[in-house]
C-alpha positions, 0 to 999 in steps of 0.5 A: 699236261702243260700249263700256261700260255707260252705254248709255241713261244719261248718261255725265256723270262717266265716260268712254266708249271707242269703236272708231274706224270705222263704227258698225254700226246693223244691230242695236239699239245706241246713237248719240250724241244730242249731237255735241260729242264729242272723240276723241284719236288712239286713239279715246277720248273725252276730254270728259265729259257725252256723252248716249247713247240706244238707237235702232233702225237707221235709217241706212245708215252712220255713222262717226267721222272719224279725225284724227292730232291732237286735233280736234273730231269729228262723225258723218258719213253716207256716201251715194252720193258725198256725205258728209253731216254733221248740218248737212246734215239741219238745213238740209234740214228747217229751214223755208225752209232753203237746199238746197245742191248735195249736197241736190239731188244726193241727191234726184235720185239717189233719184228715178233709183233708185226705178224700178229697184227697183219690181217693176212699172214701165214702161220709163223714157224719162227721166233726170236730170243732177247739179248739174254737168250730168253723167250721175251714178250710176243715170243713163240714157245720153242715147242711150236718153232722151226727156227729161232733167231737170236742176237749174239754178242761176243764181248771180247770183240764188242761185236754183235752177230745174228745166229739162226738155230734150226731145230729141225736140221739141228744146226746153227748158222751164223750171220756175221757182218764183219767176218774179217774180225774173227777167224772161223776157228775162233768163232766156232770155239766161241760158240761151241757151248751153244752147240751142246747147250741148245740140244740139251735145253730142247731135251729138257723142255721135251721138244723131241717128244712134244715139239711140232717139228720133233719128228722131222729132226735130222740127227740125234739130238745129243750130238753137238750141232754143227756151226756154219758161217753164212756168206752175207753182206758186210760192213766196213765200219765199226758201229753198224753190226747191231743194225746188221743183226736186226736187218738179217733177222727181220729179212730172214724171218720174212723170207726175203733175200738179204740183198738190201742189207747193205752198208749204204742202206744202214742210215735209212734202216736206222731212221726206219727203226726209230720211226717204228719204235716211236710209232709202236709198230714195225713196217714191212721190210 
C-alpha cells in the first residue's frame, strides 16, 4: 500500500514511504510509472523525483523485492512459476523482440488454461509441454492425450519451432516459421533423438497398455517415428519465431486454420499476449 498525499502528482522534492510487500491493486490505487526507485532495508524511498499515477487494477500482483542492503529495486509480477520484471513485457511487445523461455511458458500456460475456464467446451484431446519438455501446470496426462504440442529451441541456430507429437499416428510434425534457415535433412538430424525417445517414453509410462488412444496407434511403437515439416506461414525477420510458435500451437489446439498467423499480425499478437498475461486469462484466438 502506498502512503502519502502525493498520489497522482510528482513527488519531486518530497519523500514517499512504502510498506514492503505486495501492492494490492484490487482497489484504485497508485503504481510507479518510473521504476528507478531505491529502497532502504526499512522499505523507505531514498531518492526523489518518483512519478506516481492513479490506475485501476490490471494485474494479478505486483510486489517490491526486499533486500538486506541498499540495492536498486524493481517491480515484479509473480505469474504461475515465473517472476516477470518490466523488461519481460518490454521485449514481449517490442517489434521483432526475442521471446525467452519464460514468455513461451506463460503463453502455453494460458493456452492450456483457457479450455478449463470455458463454460461450454468439447473435451480436449491435446496438451502441451513447457520449454523443458516437461508436463507443466494445467497439463493433461499423456495417458489421456491424442496430440502433444511442444516448443523446440534449436540452440545452434537460436531458433524456436513448434512440434506436434501425434500419439496415435506415431509421427512428429514440425511447424517452422523460417524454413530457409535450416535445410530439411539437417532439421531431421537435429530432431532424430525425439523420434526414438518419445516412443520409448510412452512405453515407460505404459501408454500402449493404458492410454486412452492406445488401441488406435497406427504403427509399432518401437520403430523410429517419421518427422515431417509442415507448410506454414513464414517470417522474414529474425525475432518473431517465438511468437509464431505460440500462435501455431494456439490455433492448432483450437482447430483453427493458420491463415491469420502472418508476420503482419505479429505486433497485434504480441500486445494481445501481454494483455492476457496481465489479465491472467487467454482470450479466444
